[in-house]
Structure formats: C-alpha cells, structure tokens
C-alpha positions in Angstrom: -3.7 32.3 28.8 0.0 32.9 29.4 2.6 31.0 27.4 6.3 30.9 28.2 9.1 28.9 26.5 10.5 27.1 29.5 13.3 25.4 27.7 14.5 24.7 24.2 17.2 22.1 23.6 17.9 20.6 20.2 14.6 19.4 18.7 12.8 19.5 22.1 10.8 22.5 23.3 8.9 22.8 26.6 6.2 25.4 26.9 4.8 26.5 30.3 1.1 27.4 29.9 -1.2 29.0 32.5 -5.0 29.3 32.0 -6.6 31.6 34.6 -9.3 30.3 36.9 -11.8 32.9 35.7 -11.4 31.6 32.1 -12.1 28.0 33.4 -15.1 29.2 35.4 -16.5 30.9 32.3 -16.2 27.7 30.3 -17.8 25.7 33.2 -20.8 28.1 33.3 -21.2 27.9 29.5 -21.2 24.1 29.6 -23.7 24.0 32.5 -26.1 26.2 30.5 -25.7 23.9 27.5 -26.4 20.8 29.7 -29.5 22.5 31.2 -31.2 22.0 27.8 -30.3 18.3 27.8 -30.4 17.0 31.4 -33.7 15.5 32.7 -33.9 15.0 36.5 -36.8 13.8 38.6 -38.8 16.7 40.1 -37.8 19.2 37.4 -39.4 20.2 34.2 -37.4 19.4 31.0 -34.8 22.2 30.4 -35.5 23.8 33.8 -32.9 22.0 36.0 -30.9 24.7 37.8 -27.2 24.7 36.8 -26.3 24.5 40.5 -28.2 21.1 40.8 -26.5 19.8 37.6 -23.1 20.8 39.0 -23.8 19.2 42.4 -24.6 15.9 40.7 -22.2 15.9 37.7 -19.6 18.5 38.7 -16.5 16.3 38.6 -17.2 14.8 35.1 -18.2 18.2 33.7 -15.0 19.8 35.1 -12.9 17.0 33.5 -14.7 17.5 30.2 -14.1 21.2 30.3 -10.4 20.9 31.2 -9.9 18.4 28.4 -11.3 20.8 25.9 -9.3 23.7 27.3 -6.1 21.6 27.1 -6.8 20.9 23.4 -7.6 24.5 22.5 -4.9 26.2 24.5 -2.1 23.8 23.4 -3.0 24.3 19.7 -3.1 28.0 20.2 0.3 28.1 22.0 1.9 26.0 19.2 0.5 28.4 16.6 1.5 31.5 18.5 5.1 30.3 18.9 5.2 29.1 15.3 6.4 25.7 16.2 6.6 22.9 13.6 5.5 19.8 15.6 6.9 16.4 15.0 4.4 13.9 16.4 1.9 14.2 19.3 3.0 16.7 22.1 2.9 15.4 25.7 1.0 17.3 28.4 2.1 17.3 32.0 -0.3 18.8 34.5 1.3 20.9 37.3 -1.6 22.5 39.1 -5.4 22.2 38.5 -8.7 21.9 40.4 -11.8 23.9 40.8 -11.2 27.5 41.9 -7.5 27.2 40.7 -5.5 28.3 37.7 -4.6 25.5 35.3 -0.9 25.2 35.0 0.7 22.6 32.6 3.7 21.9 30.5 3.6 21.1 26.8 6.5 18.9 25.8 7.0 19.2 22.1 9.3 17.3 19.6 9.9 19.8 16.8 10.9 19.4 13.2 14.4 20.6 12.2 15.1 23.8 10.4 16.0 22.6 6.9 18.2 24.7 4.5 17.8 23.2 1.1 20.9 23.2 -1.2 20.7 23.7 -4.9 20.0 20.6 -6.9 21.4 22.0 -10.1 24.7 20.1 -9.9 23.0 16.7 -9.4 23.2 14.2 -12.2 21.1 11.1 -13.0 20.3 8.8 -15.9 16.8 8.6 -17.4 15.8 5.7 -19.5 13.9 5.1 -22.7 13.1 1.5 -23.7 13.1 -0.1 -27.1 11.0 -3.2 -27.2 12.2 -5.7 -29.8 9.7 -6.8 -32.5 10.3 -10.5 -31.5 9.1 -9.8 -28.0 5.9 -8.1 -29.3 5.2 -11.0 -31.6 5.7 -13.6 -28.8 3.3 -11.7 -26.6 0.8 -11.4 -29.5 0.9 -15.2 -29.9 0.5 -15.7 -26.1 -2.6 -13.4 -26.2 -3.9 -15.5 -29.1 -3.4 -18.8 -27.2 -5.0 -17.4 -24.0 -8.1 -16.2 -26.0 -8.6 -19.2 -28.2 -12.0 -20.1 -29.6 -13.7 -23.5 -29.5 -16.1 -25.3 -31.9 -18.2 -28.4 -31.4 -16.6 -31.8 -32.1 -18.6 -34.6 -33.7 -20.7 -36.6 -31.2 -18.6 -39.7 -31.5 -15.3 -37.9 -31.2 -13.4 -38.4 -28.0 -12.0 -35.6 -25.8 -8.3 -35.1 -25.9 -5.8 -32.8 -24.2 -6.5 -29.2 -25.3 -10.2 -29.8 -25.9 -12.9 -28.1 -23.9 -15.3 -30.4 -22.0 -18.6 -29.0 -20.8 -20.3 -31.1 -18.1 -22.7 -31.2 -15.1 -21.4 -33.0 -11.9 -22.7 -34.3 -8.6 -20.1 -35.1 -5.9 -20.1 -37.0 -2.6 -17.7 -37.4 0.3 -18.2 -40.7 2.2 -21.5 -41.1 0.3 -22.8 -37.7 1.5 -23.5 -34.5 -0.4 -21.9 -31.2 0.8 -22.0 -27.5 0.1 -20.8 -26.9 -3.5 -21.1 -30.6 -4.4 -23.1 -29.8 -7.6 -22.1 -27.9 -10.7 -23.9 -27.1 -13.9 -22.3 -26.4 -17.3 -18.8 -26.5 -16.0 -16.2 -25.8 -18.7 -12.7 -27.3 -18.5 -9.8 -27.0 -21.0 -8.1 -30.4 -20.6 -4.5 -30.2 -19.6 -4.6 -27.0 -17.6 -5.5 -28.7 -14.3 -7.6 -25.7 -13.1 -10.2 -27.8 -11.3 -8.7 -30.5 -9.1 -5.4 -32.3 -9.5 -5.7 -35.3 -11.8 -9.3 -34.4 -12.7 -8.5 -33.4 -16.3 -6.7 -36.7 -17.1 -9.8 -38.7 -16.2 -11.9 -36.8 -18.7 -9.6 -37.7 -21.6 -11.4 -40.1 -23.9 -15.0 -39.2 -22.9 -17.6 -38.5 -25.6 -20.7 -36.3 -25.7 -23.5 -37.8 -23.6 -21.2 -40.1 -21.5 -21.8 -40.6 -17.8 -18.4 -40.7 -16.2 -17.5 -41.4 -12.5 -14.2 -39.8 -11.3 -12.2 -40.0 -8.2 -10.5 -36.8 -6.8 -9.2 -35.3 -3.6 -10.5 -31.9 -2.3 -7.7 -29.4 -1.7 -5.9 -28.9 1.6 -7.1 -25.3 1.7 -10.8 -26.1 1.2 -13.0 -23.4 2.9 -14.7 -26.1 4.9 -11.9 -27.6 7.1 -13.8 -30.9 7.5 -13.6 -31.4 3.7 -9.9 -30.6 3.3 -8.0 -33.5 1.7 -11.1 -35.7 1.5 -11.5 -38.4 -1.2 -14.4 -37.4 -3.4 -16.5 -39.2 -6.0 -17.7 -37.1 -9.0 -20.5 -38.3 -11.2 -20.2 -36.3 -14.4 -22.7 -36.0 -17.4 -20.8 -34.9 -20.5 -22.9 -32.2 -22.2 -20.5 -31.3 -25.0 -16.9 -31.5 -26.3 -15.2 -28.7 -28.2 -11.9 -28.5 -30.0 -9.8 -25.4 -30.0 -9.5 -23.2 -33.1 -6.3 -21.4 -33.8 -6.9 -17.7 -34.0 -5.9 -16.0 -37.2 -3.9 -13.0 -36.0 -5.4 -10.3 -38.1 -7.5 -7.1 -37.8 -10.6 -9.0 -36.8 -8.8 -10.7 -33.9 -7.3 -7.3 -32.9 -10.8 -5.8 -32.7 -11.9 -8.6 -30.4 -9.1 -7.6 -28.1 -10.3 -4.0 -28.1 -7.9 -2.5 -30.7 -8.6 -0.7 -33.9 -6.6 -3.1 -36.0 -3.6 -5.4 -35.7 -1.0 -2.6 -35.9 -2.9 -0.8 -33.1 -2.8 -4.0 -31.0 0.9 -4.3 -31.5 1.3 -0.7 -30.3 -0.8 -1.5 -27.3 1.4 -4.5 -26.5 4.5 -2.5 -26.9 3.2 0.2 -24.6 2.2 -2.3 -22.0 5.6 -4.0 -21.9 7.4 -0.7 -22.1 5.5 0.6 -19.1 6.4 -2.4 -17.1 10.1 -1.9 -17.7 9.9 1.9 -17.3 8.2 1.6 -13.9 11.3 -0.3 -12.6 13.8 2.0 -14.5 12.1 5.1 -13.2 12.5 3.8 -9.7 16.2 3.5 -10.3 16.4 7.1 -11.6 14.5 8.3 -8.5 16.8 6.3 -6.1 19.8 7.9 -7.8 18.4 11.4 -7.2 17.2 10.7 -3.7 20.7 9.3 -2.7 22.3 12.6 -3.8 19.7 14.7 -1.9 20.2 12.6 1.3 24.0 12.7 1.0 24.2 16.5 0.6 22.0 17.5 3.5 22.7 17.0 7.2 20.5 17.9 10.1 19.2 16.4 13.3 16.1 14.1 13.2 13.4 13.9 15.8 13.9 10.7 17.8 10.2 10.1 18.3 9.7 10.0 14.5 12.6 7.5 14.2 11.1 5.2 16.9 7.7 5.5 15.2 9.0 4.5 11.8 11.0 1.6 13.2 7.8 0.4 15.0 5.8 0.5 11.7 8.6 -1.3 9.8 9.0 -4.1 12.3 5.4 -4.5 13.5 5.2 -8.0 12.0 8.6 -9.2 13.1 9.4 -11.3 16.2 11.4 -9.7 19.0 14.4 -11.8 18.0 14.3 -10.5 14.5 13.9 -6.9 15.7 17.0 -7.2 17.9 19.0 -8.9 15.2 18.4 -6.1 12.6 18.1 -3.2 15.0 20.9 -1.1 13.6 19.8 -1.6 10.0 16.2 -0.9 10.8 17.2 2.4 12.5 19.4 3.4 9.6 16.6 2.7 7.1 14.1 4.6 9.3 16.4 7.6 9.5 16.8 7.6 5.7 13.1 7.5 5.1 12.3 10.3 7.6 15.2 12.5 6.3 14.1 12.2 2.7 10.5 12.7 3.6 11.3 16.0 5.4 13.5 17.1 2.5 11.0 16.4 -0.2 8.2 18.0 1.9 10.3 21.1 2.4 11.0 21.3 -1.3 7.3 20.8 -2.1 6.3 23.6 0.3 8.9 26.0 -1.0 7.6 25.5 -4.5 3.9 25.7 -3.4 3.1 22.2 -4.8 -0.3 20.8 -4.0 -2.5 17.9 -5.0 -6.1 18.5 -5.8 -9.0 16.1 -5.2 -9.5 16.1 -9.0 -5.9 14.8 -9.5 -6.6 12.0 -7.0 -9.9 11.1 -8.7 -8.1 11.1 -12.1 -5.4 8.7 -10.8 -8.1 6.4 -9.4 -9.8 6.5 -12.8 -6.5 5.4 -14.4 -6.2 2.5 -12.1 -9.8 1.5 -12.9 -9.1 1.6 -16.6 -6.0 -0.5 -16.2 -8.0 -3.3 -14.5 -10.9 -4.3 -16.9 -13.5 -6.4 -15.2 -12.5 -5.2 -11.7 -13.6 -1.6 -11.9 -16.2 -1.9 -9.1 -13.6 -3.6 -6.8 -11.1 -0.8 -7.3 -13.8 1.9 -6.8 -15.2 0.2 -3.7 -11.6 -0.1 -2.2 -11.0 3.6 -2.3 -14.6 4.5 -1.2 -14.4 2.2 1.8 -10.7 3.0 2.8 -10.2 6.8 3.2 -6.6 6.2 4.2 -6.0 4.6 0.8 -7.0 7.8 -1.0 -4.8 9.8 1.4 -1.9 7.4 0.7 -2.5 7.9 -3.1 -2.5 11.6 -2.6 0.9 11.4 -0.9 2.3 9.3 -3.8 1.1 11.9 -6.3 2.6 14.7 -4.2 5.9 12.9 -4.1 5.9 12.3 -7.9 5.2 16.0 -8.4 8.2 16.9 -6.3 10.5 14.4 -8.1 9.3 15.7 -11.5 10.2 19.2 -10.5 13.6 18.2 -9.2 14.2 16.3 -12.5 13.6 19.5 -14.4 16.4 21.2 -12.4 19.1 18.6 -12.6 21.3 17.3 -15.4 19.5 14.2 -16.8 21.2 12.0 -19.3 18.8 10.0 -21.5 19.8 6.5 -22.3 17.9 4.3 -24.8 18.1 0.6 -23.9 16.7 -2.7 -25.2 15.0 -5.2 -23.0 18.1 -7.2 -22.3 20.0 -4.1 -21.2 17.1 -3.0 -19.1 16.9 -6.4 -17.3 20.6 -6.2 -16.5 20.3 -2.7 -15.1 17.3 -3.7 -13.0 19.0 -6.9 -11.8 22.3 -5.1 -10.9 20.3 -2.5 -9.0 18.3 -5.1 -7.1 21.5 -7.0 -6.2 23.2 -3.8 -5.0 20.1 -2.9 -2.9 20.1 -6.4 -1.3 23.8 -6.1 -0.4 23.2 -2.7 1.2 20.5 -3.9 3.6 22.6 -7.0 4.7 24.3 -6.5 8.0 28.0 -5.7 7.5 30.5 -8.3 8.6 33.0 -7.4 11.2 36.5 -6.3 10.1 38.1 -9.4 11.4 35.8 -11.7 9.4 36.4 -9.7 6.3 40.2 -10.1 6.8 39.7 -13.8 7.3 37.8 -14.0 4.0 40.5 -12.2 2.0 43.2 -14.4 3.7 41.4 -17.7 2.9 40.9 -16.6 -0.7 44.6 -15.9 -1.1 45.5 -19.3 0.3 43.1 -21.1 -2.0 44.7 -19.4 -5.0 48.1 -20.9 -4.2 
C-alpha cells in the first residue's frame, strides 16, 4: 500500500492510496479458500468445491466483498500512519479498480483543528452556596404530612364529605354495554382531588357505607380506546367503606415512616433536597460563566461537516420554514457547541482524564436511589439503551473536566438565600432567552429609540 498526501487545505486533507493488484489477489485467494468450507454445490462433496468453480459462479460479489474490506482496512491504516485526527466520516472516491488491476482511490478527510489551549488561571467565576430558610423547610414538612395522611374508618351511618376516602367497587356501561376496564374492585378515592374522572368525586359526597350509587361521567378525550373517548358512561358503585383523614403528628414516629432516623434527620433530608434543586441550577450558571470565557479566549477554524451535522440534529423536529427563519442563530449555536466540545475534550486529553465503567455504574446507582419505587424502570432503561450509558459517560467526563478547570481558576463563593437564588436564576434565564432571539435590524432599533423619546414628551 502506498499513501501520498495529495492536498491539504485548511481542515480538508486528501490522501491518494494505491493497493497493488498482487495484494488484492492474495486477499481474493484467502477468501475463496474460506468459502470452500462453506459453499455447497451440486455435483461436489461438501467442502470440496474447487476455488475456480466458486470464483466462476460468485466472482463479482466476492471481489466486491474483498474490495470493501480492503478499503476499510487501508483507509484506517492510512489515517493512522499520517496521524490525522478525523472529524466525521471520510469520503472515498474510487479512481481505478477491477480484477487484475491496482486499486487506486482518494480518501477525502475533514480534520479536527490543532488547538492551543490558553491558561485558565486568570478566569473568574462565582460559585454559590444556598441557605434554605427554616420557614421553607417547615412548609415542605407540612406538605409531606398532608400528602402522606392516614385514614381511619368512619361510623357506618356517617356520610362521606370532601377530604374523606371512599372505597368502592364499580361496574360501568357505555350505551348499555360493558367495555374493557369497565369494572373495578376496592377503588380508593380521596374526595376533592378529582383523580378519577371529572365530576366523579362530587357525586360521591353524601354516600354511606353499604350504599349503591349510580353516577354519570364522561370518559376522557385521550382514552386508550378511541371509540370510547368522550363517551357518556354510567357507573354503578357499591360503597364498601368510608374513612376520614387523620392529621399526622409531625414527630419522630412520622419521620421514621418517611425513612428518616428522627424529625431532625427528616428536616435535614428536606433541606438537602431543596438545596440540591437550587444548586443544580446555580451550578449550571457557574459552568456557563466559565465556558463563555473559554470560548471567548480561543479562536480556531471549525470543520464545516460537524457544524452541518450539529445543525441537523438541533433542527430535526422543525419545519423547513422554521429552519430557514432561525438559520443564522442555529448555526451560531452549533458552532458554539462544537467549539466548546473540542476545547473541553482537548483539556481532558491533556490531563489524561478518563471515565471508568465503575463510575458510570455508580452514577446509575445514584439515579436509582433518587427514584424510590422506580428502580427497575431506571435499570431497564440503561440496560436496553446502550447509547444512554454512553451519553451518561460523556456527561461524567464533562463534569470531571469542569471540576478540574474550577480548581485552576479564581472562584468567588457566594452564600445566598432562596429569594436571592431565584432572582439569579430568573435573571440568567431571561438573559439566555434574549441572546437566542434574532437581533433586530439597526433601523428598527433606531425607530424604537425614537418612538420612546417621542412618547416621553
């Protein structure tokens, strides 16, 4: 194999590659011998079909298969020999080929830019600590208590009222006919929450244990069976029991039911949960502040094919009209993403950062623990979607890089309360929205200023 750099311009390199005919013939002979063990032809014993006969019958397809394999192997070898960092899939253009001929082809490659990282030591950013007010913790504690209320039986002659739990069996019909899901046993409804069907709860107010109650309701518009959507339905309900809610006493016993050691531990758990929700948003702001400085202080050419690919991914669900309308903004955002991705990856490689399988498993385990009752669903998701694990690995890798950068720059720690945090997050979101909006023309901006001046007079 002979490889020559035919041209190199910007981020595009063209290699000219020649594979000698004797190499191709050797690969053909090897493949024919392999096929001899597999091919069965009438008149020949299994495994004894002569290679010449196999070639006469399947020569063209075998040659195509061999050439395809040679192209893959030689193109990879050529890229490795020339130490080229490839951006995207290279293109192959065949020049000369055919049995008894050398294989001559061009490999057109989009290359990654050479990146010279600048020092991050002069960068500055704010990192936040959050102080959750006692009042917010107590409000959340009461909310948990209400959402996890207990119920006790009411007397047999007591009527159901709003806030009570009614337990009943039902049998439903549409136009006098039963349907799939038309029967239910031991259904529990807390009256007033309207979790079953609209208006259903109100019709149960006033019932007593042992009553038979006929109710009218309308099935939802999004019913799984389209023929039942918005259908008037008659429910015949047998009231099995009525329970009244008991206000929880917020003490150590209640805390233990919620999985805490005691009430103070539960308060700490609530504080941590609320704190993490704010910190997730605040940390994103810190990260954006750092990334903006990195992007601003580095300048290099970007591969056009990566830009086109990123724009395509970003706009795949948009109509053509929307794509045209926001073309410039989409390209700008795509360039920013690619540039930052290349910079962070370069920094990660320079510092030999890696993500182990154990770290990915640990992160999946954290997600499982944070979603009680849905552990199997989370585990199944990652097991059935390998790309999800790969994406998670990428996120962990990026966080490792950001953490390392944070250790190199000047970080100012700011302690804020929830109101201050909400303002910081709100201002950041507003600024982000303004930045993605298409800029108005200079003439329209001038018109706006002029009209404002007139209105002030």
